[in-house]
C-alpha positions as CSV (number, residue, x, y, z in Angstrom):
1,M,2.1,-14.1,-26.6
2,P,1.8,-12.2,-23.4
3,R,1.4,-14.0,-20.1
4,K,-0.8,-13.5,-17.0
5,V,-1.2,-15.0,-13.6
6,V,-4.6,-16.6,-13.3
7,C,-6.6,-17.6,-10.2
8,R,-9.0,-20.4,-11.3
9,E,-9.9,-21.6,-7.8
10,L,-9.8,-19.8,-4.4
11,G,-7.1,-20.8,-1.9
12,A,-3.3,-20.5,-1.4
13,P,-1.1,-18.6,-3.7
14,E,0.5,-21.9,-4.9
15,G,-2.8,-22.5,-6.8
16,L,-2.1,-19.6,-9.2
17,R,-1.1,-20.5,-12.8
18,L,0.9,-18.6,-15.4
19,E,-1.0,-18.7,-18.7
20,A,-0.4,-17.2,-22.2
21,F,-3.2,-15.1,-23.7
22,A,-4.0,-13.5,-27.0
23,S,-4.1,-9.7,-27.2
24,E,-7.5,-8.3,-28.1
25,P,-8.1,-5.3,-30.4
26,L,-8.8,-2.0,-28.6
27,V,-12.2,-0.4,-28.6
28,A,-13.1,3.2,-28.2
29,G,-11.6,4.9,-25.1
30,Q,-9.0,2.2,-24.4
31,V,-5.2,2.1,-23.9
32,R,-2.9,-0.9,-24.1
33,V,0.0,-0.9,-21.6
34,A,3.0,-3.3,-21.8
35,L,3.6,-3.9,-18.1
36,R,7.1,-4.1,-16.7
37,A,6.3,-4.6,-13.0
38,A,3.4,-5.3,-10.6
39,G,3.3,-4.7,-6.9
40,I,2.3,-7.4,-4.4
41,N,-0.3,-6.2,-1.8
42,F,-2.2,-8.0,1.0
43,P,-5.5,-7.4,-0.7
44,D,-4.2,-9.6,-3.6
45,I,-3.6,-12.4,-1.2
46,L,-7.0,-12.1,0.5
47,M,-8.7,-11.9,-2.9
48,V,-7.0,-15.1,-4.1
49,A,-8.1,-16.8,-0.9
50,G,-11.7,-15.5,-1.3
51,E,-11.4,-13.5,1.9
52,Y,-11.5,-9.9,0.5
53,Q,-14.5,-7.7,0.4
54,L,-14.2,-7.6,-3.4
55,K,-14.8,-11.1,-4.9
56,P,-14.2,-11.2,-8.7
57,E,-15.8,-14.0,-10.6
58,L,-13.5,-16.9,-11.4
59,P,-11.2,-17.0,-13.2
60,F,-9.5,-13.7,-12.6
61,V,-6.0,-12.1,-12.6
62,P,-4.9,-10.6,-9.2
63,G,-3.0,-7.4,-8.8
64,V,-4.1,-3.8,-8.1
65,E,-1.1,-1.8,-9.2
66,A,1.5,-2.0,-12.0
67,A,3.8,0.1,-14.1
68,G,4.9,0.0,-17.7
69,V,4.9,1.7,-21.1
70,V,1.9,2.7,-23.2
71,S,2.1,0.5,-26.4
72,E,-1.2,1.4,-28.2
73,I,-4.1,3.9,-27.9
74,A,-7.5,3.9,-29.5
75,D,-8.2,6.6,-32.1
76,D,-10.4,8.7,-29.8
77,V,-8.0,8.8,-26.8
78,D,-6.3,12.1,-26.0
79,G,-3.8,13.0,-23.4
80,V,-1.9,9.7,-23.5
81,A,1.0,9.0,-25.9
82,V,2.5,5.7,-27.1
83,G,5.9,5.3,-25.3
84,E,4.7,7.1,-22.2
85,R,5.9,5.5,-18.9
86,V,2.9,5.1,-16.6
87,I,1.6,3.7,-13.3
88,V,-1.6,1.6,-13.8
89,R,-4.3,1.5,-11.1
90,M,-6.7,-1.5,-11.1
91,R,-9.1,-3.3,-8.8
92,Y,-7.6,-6.5,-10.0
93,G,-5.8,-7.7,-13.2
94,A,-2.2,-6.3,-12.8
95,Y,-0.3,-9.6,-12.7
96,A,0.1,-9.7,-16.4
97,E,2.6,-8.6,-19.1
98,E,-0.1,-6.6,-20.9
99,V,-3.3,-4.9,-19.8
100,V,-6.1,-2.9,-21.5
101,V,-7.4,0.0,-19.4
102,T,-8.9,3.5,-19.7
103,P,-6.8,6.7,-19.5
104,S,-8.4,7.5,-16.1
105,Q,-6.5,4.5,-14.7
106,L,-3.1,5.9,-15.7
107,T,-0.7,8.2,-13.9
108,P,2.6,9.4,-15.2
109,L,5.6,7.6,-13.7
110,P,7.6,10.0,-11.4
111,P,10.7,10.9,-13.4
112,D,13.2,9.4,-11.0
113,F,11.3,6.2,-10.3
114,D,12.1,2.9,-12.0
115,D,9.3,0.6,-13.1
116,A,9.3,-1.4,-9.9
117,E,9.1,1.7,-7.7
118,G,6.2,3.0,-9.9
119,A,4.4,-0.4,-9.4
120,T,4.6,-0.2,-5.7
121,F,3.9,3.5,-5.1
122,L,0.3,4.5,-5.1
123,A,-1.4,1.6,-3.2
124,A,0.8,1.9,0.0
125,H,1.4,5.7,-0.1
126,G,-2.2,6.3,-1.2
127,T,-3.5,4.3,1.8
128,A,-1.1,6.1,4.2
129,Y,-2.0,9.5,2.8
130,H,-5.8,8.8,3.0
131,A,-5.4,7.5,6.5
132,L,-3.3,10.3,7.9
133,V,-4.7,13.3,6.0
134,D,-8.3,12.5,5.2
135,R,-9.2,10.3,8.1
136,G,-6.7,11.0,10.9
137,K,-6.4,14.7,10.4
138,L,-2.7,14.5,11.5
139,Q,-1.4,17.9,12.6
140,P,2.1,19.3,13.0
141,G,3.3,18.4,16.5
142,D,1.1,15.3,16.8
143,V,2.6,12.1,18.0
144,L,2.1,9.4,15.4
145,L,2.4,5.7,16.3
146,V,3.0,3.5,13.2
147,H,2.4,-0.2,13.6
148,G,3.9,-2.6,11.1
149,A,6.4,0.1,10.3
150,G,8.5,-2.3,8.2
151,G,5.7,-3.0,5.8
152,G,4.8,-1.0,2.7
153,T,2.0,1.0,4.2
154,G,3.9,1.4,7.5
155,L,7.0,2.8,5.8
156,A,4.8,5.1,3.7
157,A,3.1,6.3,6.9
158,V,6.5,7.1,8.5
159,E,7.5,9.2,5.5
160,I,4.2,11.0,5.2
161,G,4.0,11.5,9.0
162,K,7.3,13.3,9.0
163,L,6.4,15.4,6.0
164,L,3.3,16.5,7.9
165,G,5.3,17.6,10.9
166,A,4.5,14.7,13.3
167,T,6.8,13.0,15.8
168,V,6.9,9.5,14.5
169,I,7.1,6.4,16.6
170,A,7.8,3.3,14.5
171,A,7.0,-0.2,15.8
172,A,8.1,-3.3,14.0
173,S,9.1,-6.9,14.5
174,S,12.8,-6.8,13.7
175,E,15.9,-4.6,13.9
176,A,16.3,-4.6,10.2
177,K,12.8,-3.3,9.7
178,L,13.3,-0.6,12.3
179,A,16.6,0.4,10.6
180,V,14.7,1.2,7.4
181,A,12.0,3.0,9.3
182,R,14.7,5.1,10.9
183,A,16.2,5.9,7.5
184,R,12.8,7.0,6.4
185,G,12.4,9.5,9.2
186,A,11.2,7.7,12.3
187,D,12.0,9.6,15.5
188,H,11.6,6.7,17.9
189,L,11.8,3.0,17.4
190,I,10.0,0.1,19.2
191,L,10.9,-3.5,18.8
192,Y,7.8,-5.5,19.6
193,Q,9.8,-8.3,21.3
194,R,11.8,-6.0,23.5
195,E,9.0,-4.5,25.6
196,P,5.2,-4.1,25.4
197,F,4.7,-1.3,22.9
198,R,2.1,0.4,25.0
199,D,4.7,0.8,27.8
200,A,7.2,2.1,25.3
201,V,4.8,4.7,23.9
202,K,4.0,5.9,27.4
203,R,7.7,6.1,28.2
204,I,8.5,8.0,25.0
205,T,5.6,10.5,25.5
206,D,6.0,10.9,29.2
207,G,2.7,9.2,29.8
208,R,0.7,11.3,27.4
209,G,0.2,8.7,24.6
210,A,-0.1,8.9,20.9
211,D,-2.4,11.4,19.1
212,V,-2.8,9.2,16.0
213,V,-2.2,5.4,15.5
214,I,-2.1,3.8,12.1
215,D,-2.7,0.1,12.4
216,P,-2.4,-2.4,9.5
217,V,-2.0,-5.3,12.0
218,G,-5.2,-5.5,14.1
219,G,-5.7,-8.2,16.7
220,E,-4.0,-7.6,20.0
221,V,-2.0,-4.7,18.5
222,F,-5.2,-2.8,17.9
223,E,-6.5,-3.6,21.4
224,N,-3.3,-2.6,23.2
225,S,-3.1,0.6,21.1
226,L,-6.2,1.9,22.9
227,R,-4.2,1.7,26.1
228,C,-1.5,4.2,25.0
229,I,-3.4,7.0,23.3
230,A,-3.8,10.6,24.2
231,W,-7.0,12.5,24.7
232,G,-8.9,12.9,21.4
233,A,-6.7,10.2,19.6
234,R,-7.6,8.8,16.2
235,V,-6.9,5.1,15.8
236,L,-6.8,4.3,12.1
237,V,-7.8,0.8,11.2
238,V,-6.0,0.0,7.9
239,G,-5.9,-3.8,8.0
240,F,-6.0,-6.9,10.0
241,T,-3.0,-9.0,9.0
242,G,-2.7,-10.1,12.7
243,G,-6.4,-10.9,13.2
244,I,-9.5,-9.0,14.1
245,G,-9.2,-6.7,17.1
246,L,-12.0,-5.7,19.5
247,A,-12.6,-2.1,20.4
248,K,-13.1,-1.6,24.2
249,T,-15.7,1.1,24.2
250,N,-14.8,2.2,27.7
251,L,-11.3,3.0,26.5
252,L,-12.5,5.1,23.6
253,L,-14.9,6.9,25.9
254,I,-12.4,7.7,28.6
255,K,-10.0,9.2,26.1
256,G,-12.6,10.9,23.9
257,A,-11.0,8.8,21.1
258,S,-12.1,7.6,17.7
259,A,-11.6,4.3,15.9
260,I,-11.7,5.1,12.2
261,G,-11.9,2.7,9.3
262,V,-9.6,3.4,6.3
263,R,-10.5,2.3,2.8
264,A,-8.5,4.5,0.4
265,G,-9.9,3.0,-2.8
266,E,-13.5,3.0,-1.8
267,A,-13.2,6.6,-0.5
268,V,-12.2,7.7,-4.0
269,R,-14.9,5.8,-5.7
270,K,-17.4,7.6,-3.5
271,N,-15.7,11.0,-3.7
272,P,-13.3,11.3,-6.7
273,A,-12.1,14.7,-5.6
274,L,-10.3,13.1,-2.7
275,G,-8.4,10.9,-5.1
276,E,-7.4,13.9,-7.3
277,E,-6.0,15.8,-4.4
278,R,-4.2,12.7,-3.1
279,L,-2.6,11.9,-6.5
280,K,-1.6,15.5,-7.0
281,T,0.2,15.7,-3.7
282,L,1.9,12.3,-3.8
283,S,3.1,13.0,-7.4
284,A,4.6,16.3,-6.3
285,W,6.3,14.7,-3.3
286,A,7.7,11.9,-5.5
287,A,9.0,14.4,-8.1
288,A,10.7,16.3,-5.3
289,G,12.3,13.2,-3.9
290,K,10.4,13.4,-0.6
291,V,8.7,9.9,-0.8
292,R,9.8,6.7,-2.5
293,P,8.9,3.0,-2.0
294,H,11.4,0.7,-0.3
295,I,11.6,-2.5,-2.2
296,S,13.2,-5.5,-0.5
297,H,12.4,-8.2,-3.2
298,R,12.0,-8.2,-7.0
299,L,10.9,-11.6,-8.4
300,P,9.9,-12.7,-11.9
301,L,6.2,-13.0,-12.8
302,Q,6.3,-16.8,-12.6
303,D,7.3,-16.6,-9.0
304,C,4.2,-14.9,-7.9
305,A,3.4,-17.5,-5.2
306,S,6.8,-17.1,-3.6
307,A,6.4,-13.3,-3.8
308,M,3.1,-13.5,-1.9
309,R,4.6,-15.9,0.7
310,L,7.2,-13.2,1.5
311,L,4.3,-11.0,2.7
312,I,2.4,-13.8,4.4
313,E,5.5,-14.8,6.3
314,R,6.5,-11.2,7.2
315,K,9.9,-11.6,5.4
316,A,9.5,-8.5,3.3
317,I,10.7,-5.0,4.3
318,G,8.6,-2.4,2.5
319,R,7.4,-3.8,-0.9
320,V,7.7,-6.9,-3.0
321,V,7.4,-6.6,-6.8
322,L,6.9,-8.9,-9.7
323,V,9.1,-8.1,-12.7
324,M,8.2,-8.6,-16.3
325,G,11.3,-8.4,-18.5
326,T,14.0,-5.9,-17.7
327,I,13.5,-3.1,-15.1
328,T,14.1,0.3,-16.5
329,E,16.3,2.3,-14.2
330,S,16.2,6.1,-14.1
């Protein structure tokens, strides 16, 4: 019988349980996918804790992205074939060895990606793309400051920022994270512990400041970002892993700047055309070898709590993935 990770009570990841379940027959319009990997994302952790904006009824299975092989299709389904390697997009439910979804939730796995890379691609790179392209309007020649540049979204923002022609300043909490950011294209590196990042940004830009800031951290990082921005800057609020920051309205006014919220998934639900363009572009970049997830840890499904702890304790570089069975290498 296939297994899944079940959240029966809200709280810490250690409360999650691995349970077997019976496969159900498909109904019209459905596809069954045998999953091989599932990505770990901060929204999963927040959802399990009951702190995310989406609050599924208990019990539920966490996980917003996975990858695997199509194992069965309903008679009326076209455009999907048994044996096809796919990425699966979900609002929750991906920490499982098998899922039943609709064809609209599937994307072909990029040809050179393994299952783990496919399962950690679209959430982070999709968020970074939506932030920089749709919300931040990043232009060639802009200076882009990426906070949390050693994380999944941060590294994706470094890659995409360089593809869009920006000068990328990567800020992170360790030399190891900065080394990966450098390998992904960062032009300048800031180690948070070495000097105040707002001073470093001013030094790097000769006092001008950053045109675009992508911030998945929040808290003091967000607040101090407003002190190292250029005229007309766009400060992109992606998350708040470091706490809730307060926007000083006088700083926004003086710089003619904007603080902009980023919700990649909700934006697509409200405007599907945005998602279509995003997916088309990201898939083309992946096929051309221009973007790729960096995975620091691959753990078995039963170690989901330990996998989540790697993100909570900032021990991951890039992405953490749960593995079901054997990873298929390309």
